[in-house]
C-alpha positions in Angstrom: 11.6 6.6 -3.8 8.4 6.5 -1.6 7.2 3.4 0.6 4.0 2.8 -1.2 7.0 3.1 -4.5 9.0 0.0 -2.5 5.9 -2.1 -1.4 4.5 -2.2 -5.1 7.9 -3.2 -6.5 8.3 -5.7 -3.4 4.7 -7.3 -4.9 6.8 -7.4 -8.2 8.9 -9.4 -7.5 9.5 -12.8 -7.7 6.3 -14.7 -6.6 5.1 -16.2 -9.1 6.7 -19.6 -9.9 6.4 -19.6 -13.6 9.1 -19.0 -15.8 9.4 -16.0 -17.2 12.4 -15.4 -20.1 14.9 -12.4 -18.8 16.9 -12.3 -22.6 15.0 -12.5 -25.9 17.7 -15.8 -26.4 16.1 -17.6 -23.6 12.4 -16.6 -25.3 13.8 -18.3 -28.5 14.7 -21.3 -26.5 11.2 -21.8 -24.4 8.8 -23.6 -24.9 6.6 -20.6 -25.3 8.0 -18.8 -27.7 4.9 -18.5 -30.1 3.6 -16.7 -26.3 6.2 -14.8 -26.1 6.8 -13.6 -29.5 3.3 -12.3 -29.7 3.3 -10.0 -26.7 6.6 -8.4 -28.4 4.6 -8.0 -31.2 1.6 -6.3 -28.9 4.1 -4.1 -27.7 6.1 -2.8 -30.8 2.8 -2.2 -32.5 1.5 -0.4 -29.5 4.5 1.7 -29.7 4.4 2.4 -33.2 1.0 3.3 -33.1 1.8 6.3 -30.7 4.6 7.6 -32.6 6.5 6.8 -29.5 10.1 6.8 -31.7 11.6 7.5 -35.1 14.4 5.4 -36.8 17.0 7.0 -38.1 20.7 7.7 -37.6 22.4 8.3 -34.6 23.4 11.9 -34.7 27.4 12.6 -34.2 27.6 14.7 -31.2 24.9 12.0 -29.1 25.3 9.3 -27.4 22.9 6.5 -27.0 21.3 4.6 -24.0 20.4 0.6 -24.4 17.5 -0.7 -23.5 16.2 -4.4 -23.5 12.6 -6.2 -23.2 11.5 -6.9 -19.9 9.3 -10.2 -20.0 6.4 -10.9 -17.4 3.6 -13.4 -16.6 0.6 -11.2 -15.1 -2.2 -12.6 -13.0 -4.9 -10.3 -13.2 -7.4 -12.8 -11.3 -8.6 -14.9 -14.3 -5.7 -16.3 -16.1 -1.7 -15.5 -16.8 -1.3 -13.1 -19.2 1.5 -12.6 -21.4 3.6 -9.3 -21.9 6.8 -7.8 -22.9 7.8 -4.6 -22.8 10.9 -2.2 -23.8 12.1 -1.1 -21.4 15.2 1.6 -21.5 18.3 1.2 -19.7 17.1 4.9 -17.4 20.3 4.3 -14.7 22.6 5.3 -17.9 21.1 9.1 -18.3 22.5 12.1 -17.1 20.6 14.6 -15.2 20.7 17.9 -17.0 21.2 16.4 -20.3 18.2 13.6 -20.5 16.3 14.4 -17.8 15.0 16.5 -15.1 12.5 15.9 -12.9 11.9 12.2 -11.8 8.7 12.7 -8.8 4.9 11.1 -9.5 2.8 10.8 -7.0 0.8 7.6 -6.8 -2.3 7.7 -4.3 -1.2 6.2 -0.4 -3.1 2.7 0.6 -5.1 4.4 3.1 -6.7 6.6 0.6 -7.8 3.5 -1.2 -9.0 1.4 1.7 -11.1 5.0 2.3 -12.6 5.1 -1.3 -13.6 1.5 -1.0 -15.0 2.3 2.2 -16.9 5.6 1.2 -18.4 3.4 -1.5 -19.8 0.8 1.0 -21.6 2.9 2.5 -22.8 5.3 0.0 -23.8 2.6 -2.6 -21.6 2.9 -5.2 -19.9 0.6 -7.9 -16.7 0.3 -8.1 -14.9 -0.6 -11.6 -11.3 -0.9 -12.3 -9.0 0.1 -15.7 -5.6 -0.4 -17.0 -4.5 1.8 -19.0 -2.5 -0.2 -21.5 1.3 1.2 -22.7 0.7 4.1 -20.2 4.1 5.9 -20.3 4.6 6.2 -24.1 1.3 8.4 -24.2 3.1 11.1 -22.9 5.7 13.3 -24.5 9.3 13.8 -24.2 11.1 16.9 -23.8 14.2 15.7 -23.7 16.6 14.8 -27.4 17.1 10.8 -26.6 18.5 8.2 -28.4 18.3 4.0 -27.7 19.5 1.2 -29.7 16.8 -1.1 -30.7 16.8 -4.1 -28.5 17.1 -7.6 -29.8 13.4 -9.1 -30.3 12.4 -5.9 -32.1 11.6 -6.6 -36.0 11.8 -5.0 -38.7 14.1 -1.9 -37.8 17.4 -2.0 -39.9 21.3 -2.3 -39.2 22.8 0.4 -37.6 19.9 2.6 -37.2 18.4 4.0 -33.6 15.1 4.7 -32.5 14.7 8.8 -31.1 12.2 8.7 -28.6 9.3 11.2 -29.1 7.2 9.6 -25.8 8.1 8.9 -22.7 9.4 5.1 -22.9 9.4 3.0 -20.1 12.3 2.6 -18.0 13.6 6.6 -18.5 14.3 8.5 -15.2 11.2 11.3 -16.2 8.5 8.8 -17.7 6.4 8.3 -14.6 6.5 12.2 -13.9 5.2 13.0 -17.9 2.8 10.2 -17.4 1.2 11.7 -14.4 1.0 15.0 -16.0 -0.5 13.2 -18.5 -3.2 11.3 -17.0 -3.8 15.1 -15.0 -4.5 17.2 -17.6 -6.9 14.5 -19.4 -8.8 14.2 -16.2 -9.0 17.6 -15.8 -10.5 18.7 -19.3 -13.0 16.3 -18.2 -13.9 18.2 -15.2 -12.2 16.0 -12.9 -10.6 17.6 -9.9 -8.0 16.4 -8.0 -7.7 16.6 -3.8 -5.1 18.7 -2.1 -5.0 16.0 0.5 -4.2 13.3 -2.0 -3.5 14.6 -5.5 -4.7 11.2 -7.0 -7.8 11.0 -6.3 -10.0 12.6 -8.4 -13.9 13.8 -7.9 -16.7 14.9 -10.0 -20.1 16.5 -9.5 -22.9 17.0 -12.6 -25.4 19.3 -12.1 -27.9 16.4 -11.1 -25.7 16.0 -7.6 -24.2 12.4 -8.7 -20.8 11.7 -7.4 -18.1 10.3 -9.0 -14.4 9.1 -8.0 -11.1 8.2 -9.5 -8.5 6.8 -8.0 -5.2 6.7 -9.9 -2.1 4.3 -9.1 0.2 4.8 -12.1 -1.9 3.0 -15.3 -4.2 1.3 -12.7 -7.3 3.4 -12.0 -10.5 3.1 -9.9 -13.7 4.6 -10.8 -16.5 4.7 -8.5 -19.9 6.0 -9.2 -23.4 5.1 -8.5 -25.1 4.7 -12.0 -23.6 2.3 -14.7 -24.5 4.9 -16.7 -21.9 7.7 -15.5 -18.9 4.6 -15.2 -19.7 4.0 -18.5 -19.7 7.5 -19.8 -16.8 8.4 -17.9 -14.8 5.0 -19.6 -15.4 6.7 -23.0 -14.1 9.9 -22.3 -11.0 8.1 -21.1 -10.6 6.1 -24.3 -10.9 9.7 -26.1 -7.5 9.5 -25.0 -6.1 6.2 -24.1 -6.4 2.7 -25.3 -7.6 0.8 -22.3 -8.7 -2.6 -20.4 -11.1 -3.0 -19.2 -11.8 -5.3 -16.4 -15.3 -4.3 -15.4 -16.6 -4.7 -11.6 -12.7 -4.6 -9.4 -11.8 -7.8 -8.7 -7.5 -7.5 -8.5 -5.9 -4.3 -7.8 -2.4 -4.2 -6.7 -1.9 -7.8 -5.9 -5.0 -7.6 -3.7 -8.2 -9.5 -4.3 -11.6 -7.7 -4.3 -15.3 -8.6 -3.4 -18.0 -6.1 -4.2 -21.4 -7.3 -2.6 -23.7 -5.1 -4.2 -26.7 -6.9 -2.3 -25.9 -6.7 0.9 -23.7 -3.6 0.9 -20.0 -5.8 1.5 -16.3 -5.1 0.4 -14.0 -7.5 1.2 -10.4 -7.3 0.3 -7.8 -10.3 0.9 -4.4 -10.7 -1.0 -4.7 -14.9 -0.8 -2.7 -15.2 -3.8 -0.1 -13.2 -3.2 -0.1 -14.7 0.6 0.2 -18.4 -0.7 3.0 -17.0 -3.3 5.3 -15.9 -0.7 4.8 -19.1 1.2 5.1 -21.6 -1.9 8.5 -19.2 -2.3 9.6 -20.1 1.3 7.8 -23.0 1.9 11.4 -25.0 3.3 11.7 -23.0 6.4 8.5 -23.2 8.2 6.2 -25.3 10.0 3.0 -26.2 8.9 1.5 -26.8 12.1 -1.8 -24.7 13.1 -1.4 -22.0 15.4 -3.6 -19.3 16.5 -1.0 -16.5 17.4 1.6 -14.3 14.4 4.0 -14.4 17.4 4.7 -15.8 20.8 3.9 -13.5 23.6 6.9 -14.9 25.4 9.5 -14.6 23.0 13.1 -12.6 23.2 13.9 -11.4 20.2 16.8 -10.4 21.9 18.9 -12.9 23.4 22.9 -12.6 24.2 23.7 -15.1 22.6 22.8 -14.0 19.2 24.0 -10.9 19.4 27.6 -12.0 19.9 29.0 -13.9 17.1 32.1 -15.6 19.0 29.4 -17.6 21.2 27.1 -19.0 18.1 27.2 -22.6 16.9 28.7 -23.7 13.3 24.7 -24.6 13.0 23.7 -21.5 14.4 25.9 -19.2 12.1 25.0 -21.5 8.8 21.4 -21.0 9.5 21.8 -16.9 9.7 23.8 -16.8 6.5 21.8 -18.8 4.8 18.3 -17.6 5.3 16.5 -15.0 3.0 15.5 -12.7 6.2 14.8 -10.0 3.8 13.4 -11.3 1.2 10.8 -12.8 3.9 10.3 -9.0 5.8 9.7 -7.5 2.5 7.1 -9.8 1.4 5.1 -9.5 5.1 5.6 -5.6 5.3 3.6 -5.6 1.9 0.6 -8.0 3.2 0.9 -5.9 6.7 0.4 -2.5 5.1 -2.6 -3.3 2.7 -4.7 -5.9 4.3 -3.1 -7.9 7.5 -2.9 -5.2 10.8 -3.5 -8.6 12.4 0.4 -9.6 11.8 1.4 -5.4 11.6 3.2 -5.6 14.9 4.7 -9.2 14.7 6.4 -7.9 11.3 7.4 -4.3 13.0 9.3 -6.6 15.7 11.4 -8.8 13.0 12.4 -5.9 10.7 14.0 -4.6 13.3 16.4 -7.1 12.3 16.6 -6.9 9.0 20.5 -5.5 8.8 21.8 -8.2 11.7 19.3 -11.3 11.9 19.6 -13.6 14.6 18.3 -17.0 15.3 16.2 -15.6 17.7 14.1 -13.3 14.6 14.5 -16.2 12.3 12.4 -17.9 14.0 9.6 -15.5 14.3 9.6 -15.0 11.1 8.7 -18.2 10.6 6.4 -18.1 13.1 4.7 -15.6 10.7 4.3 -17.9 8.0 3.4 -20.4 9.8 0.5 -18.3 11.2 -0.4 -17.1 7.5 -0.5 -20.6 5.9 -3.5 -21.2 7.8 -4.9 -17.9 7.6 -4.4 -17.1 3.7 -8.3 -16.2 3.0 -8.3 -13.8 6.0 -8.7 -9.9 5.2 -10.5 -7.0 5.4 -14.0 -6.6 5.4 -16.1 -3.8 4.9 -20.1 -3.3 5.9 -22.7 -0.7 5.5 -23.1 1.1 9.3 -25.1 3.5 10.3 -22.4 5.7 11.3 -20.3 7.1 8.7 -18.1 9.4 11.0 -14.4 8.7 11.8 -13.0 7.2 15.5 -10.1 5.5 16.0 -8.3 3.0 19.0 -5.0 3.9 20.5 -2.8 2.3 22.7 0.7 2.1 23.6 3.0 -0.7 25.5 5.3 1.2 28.0 9.2 0.1 27.2 8.5 -3.3 25.8 11.2 -3.3 23.0 13.8 -5.4 24.6 16.3 -3.9 22.0 16.2 0.2 22.5 13.8 0.4 25.6 11.3 2.8 24.1 7.8 2.2 23.9 5.2 0.8 21.4 2.6 3.1 19.8 -0.7 1.4 18.1 -3.8 2.8 16.7 -6.4 2.0 14.5 -8.9 4.3 12.6 -11.7 3.4 10.9 -14.7 5.0 8.8 -18.0 4.0 10.5 -16.7 -0.2 11.3 -14.1 0.2 8.0 -10.3 -0.1 9.3 -8.9 2.3 6.7 -5.4 2.7 8.6 -3.3 1.3 10.9 0.2 2.1 12.7 2.3 0.6 14.7 6.4 1.9 15.6 8.3 2.9 18.6 8.4 6.4 20.6 10.7 7.4 23.5 9.4 8.8 26.4 10.0 8.1 30.1 6.6 7.7 32.0 3.6 5.7 30.9 1.1 8.4 30.1 3.5 10.6 27.9 3.9 7.3 26.0 0.5 7.2 25.4 -0.3 10.8 25.2 2.5 10.9 22.0 0.7 7.9 20.9 -3.0 9.6 21.0 -0.8 12.8 18.9 0.5 10.6 16.4 -2.7 8.7 15.7 -4.7 12.5 16.1 -2.4 14.2 12.8 -3.3 10.4 10.5 -7.3 11.4 11.6 -6.9 14.4 10.4 -5.0 13.7 7.0 -8.2 11.6 6.6 -10.3 14.0 7.7 -8.6 16.6 5.4 -9.8 14.3 2.4 -13.6 13.7 3.2 -13.6 17.4 3.9 -12.8 18.1 0.5 -15.0 15.1 -0.9 -19.0 16.5 -2.1 -19.9 13.3 -1.3 -19.1 13.8 2.4 -21.7 14.0 5.2 -20.1 17.7 6.1 -22.7 17.6 9.2 -21.0 14.8 10.5 -17.4 15.5 9.9 -17.9 18.9 11.9 -19.2 16.4 15.3 -15.8 15.1 17.6 -14.3 12.7 16.4 -13.8 10.0 18.9 -10.4 8.9 20.1 -11.2 5.9 22.5 -7.9 5.7 25.0 -7.6 3.2 27.8 -5.2 5.5 30.1 -6.8 7.8 32.2 -3.6 9.9 32.9 -3.3 10.8 29.0 -6.9 12.1 28.8 -6.3 14.7 31.6 -3.1 15.7 30.4 -4.9 16.3 26.8 -7.5 18.3 29.6 -4.4 19.9 31.1 -5.9 18.7 34.4 -2.4 18.0 35.9 0.6 19.5 37.3 2.3 20.9 34.7 5.7 20.2 36.2 5.3 16.7 34.9 4.7 17.5 31.6 6.5 20.9 31.0 9.3 18.6 29.1 6.7 17.2 27.1 7.8 18.6 23.3 5.7 21.3 22.0 4.6 19.2 18.8 3.4 16.5 20.6 0.4 18.8 22.2 -1.1 18.6 18.8 -3.8 16.9 20.7 -4.4 18.8 23.1 -5.3 21.8 20.7 -8.0 19.5 18.5 -9.6 18.4 22.1 -9.9 21.9 23.2 -11.0 23.4 19.5 -13.6 20.6 19.4 -12.3 18.3 16.2 -10.8 15.6 18.2 -12.9 13.8 22.0 -10.6 11.6 24.1 -12.6 8.9 25.5 -12.0 6.5 28.2 -12.8 2.5 27.4 -11.9 -0.4 29.1 -8.5 -2.5 28.3 -10.3 -5.3 27.2 -12.7 -3.6 24.6 -8.9 -2.0 23.6 -8.7 -3.2 19.4 -5.5 -1.1 19.4 -3.7 -3.2 22.1 -3.0 -6.1 19.3 -0.9 -3.4 17.8 1.4 -2.7 20.9 2.2 -6.0 22.2 2.1 -10.0 21.1 -1.2 -11.6 23.2 -2.4 -14.9 23.7 -4.6 -16.6 21.6 -8.3 -15.7 23.1 -7.1 -12.3 23.4 -5.9 -11.8 20.3 -8.7 -13.3 18.2 -11.1 -11.2 20.2 -9.6 -8.0 19.0 -8.8 -10.0 15.7 -12.3 -9.8 14.5 -12.6 -5.7 14.9 -8.9 -5.2 13.5 -9.8 -6.8 10.4 -13.4 -5.5 10.4 -15.3 -8.6 10.4 -17.8 -7.6 13.6 -19.8 -4.4 12.9 -21.1 -3.8 16.0 -18.0 -2.1 17.9 -18.9 1.1 18.3 -22.9 0.7 19.3 -22.3 -2.4 21.4 -19.3 -3.3 22.4 -17.4 0.0 22.2 -19.4 2.3 25.2 -19.2 5.6 25.3 -18.4 5.8 28.9 
């Protein structure tokens, strides 16, 4: 499964404290039985309306698969919604008999953020729609039979359900549905991008631009005029049953507020963060702190790596702590809206296989930091410089576990942060570590640049100008310009010299910047409070003058 699929599964984990039944028997005993029964009835009607199955006898040569009804309390931003979903046990399918392909793409998180950045800089309105009972809109090619799950009504005993559509749970359902959506969007003159096949665009003869981002059954529609958005919605309703949420408010667990008056968009995960904090409330202190990680912490205490030296209390602490659940929840936040915790989360994630008391304390500190920053998130403002620019840094050999260097970089569209990353790289000299960091940053810049090149709404004149990458190591810039001894750099892998090629053809331009203004510094190491808070303002896009004022071109 892709990282995006794993992250959305992490979000759908039990973060809501509302009691949700697991079986139909629990529904019958629930004080909320009428609501759940109504949800089951709605699901069955939707399925039968789309001719999802045919009630029949099981052929002698066929083996049916089982299924169940899955219940969920969904929170779209304006109250709880009771949902029931008939799901097949796809794990009982056999490859080559019941299914063939399974892959289905979803739009990347950085593409979604780039779409919001484009919207705020081009005065586009963003609306959200959800395709109801999405998978069962797509046909199924394989002959598949399902035993009726408990809770369905009006199905004679001894009968089975011959599937005509791609029911939830089947391994091929996501792929079939994605093909169906793609086919319909193409039929109404939307074109998918080569750089991200789940981002579609359409340009009218009058020069009006509209975009659609597809994440399974969630659609984001961006357009300048209400009439264009209404027309698209009607074209989609001709094929699907849709929920229209109007202006986007809640998307993949992210709260989105679009202010059309001052041309700004904010993204935060306040509810998700509060759910996580409530789930693990017995593990962390509620005392306010200014940073997610202590700069003086040592995560590799020798005592922790030698179990025979642990006390019984420490062994119990490690055994009872839900380490992977905590880290998984933090990763989801750090990737979508919280670059300020990215470095701290990357460090504790290294201990997933073997947590230590020190790494557990580090996890609790992140939760403690989040307790008083739940409302913090990304802020996008319209700017005069609608171009890509980036800040890259590397902290040499700072990993106490592997001895490798930590690379960090953040990429902006104007002053809107759209992509950031922290990872380890291995090089023997500080300048070469920074050089590899710049190369890694350049690759992701080119991925975003490819998307902008394909979008007809983009300003191609600005895109043809060099993309500035701010670097605080002058030796790294000299290596990229080949102004240094080859004997000292000839061992560097050829693929790392990709940035040199981009520098020579004028695609990117490495510019020196003072370490005091290096935003990416917060992605490579734990910083003291004042310096962390200074960089955090730019990491989150809260200050809009970083390009013009705080980061001079030297």
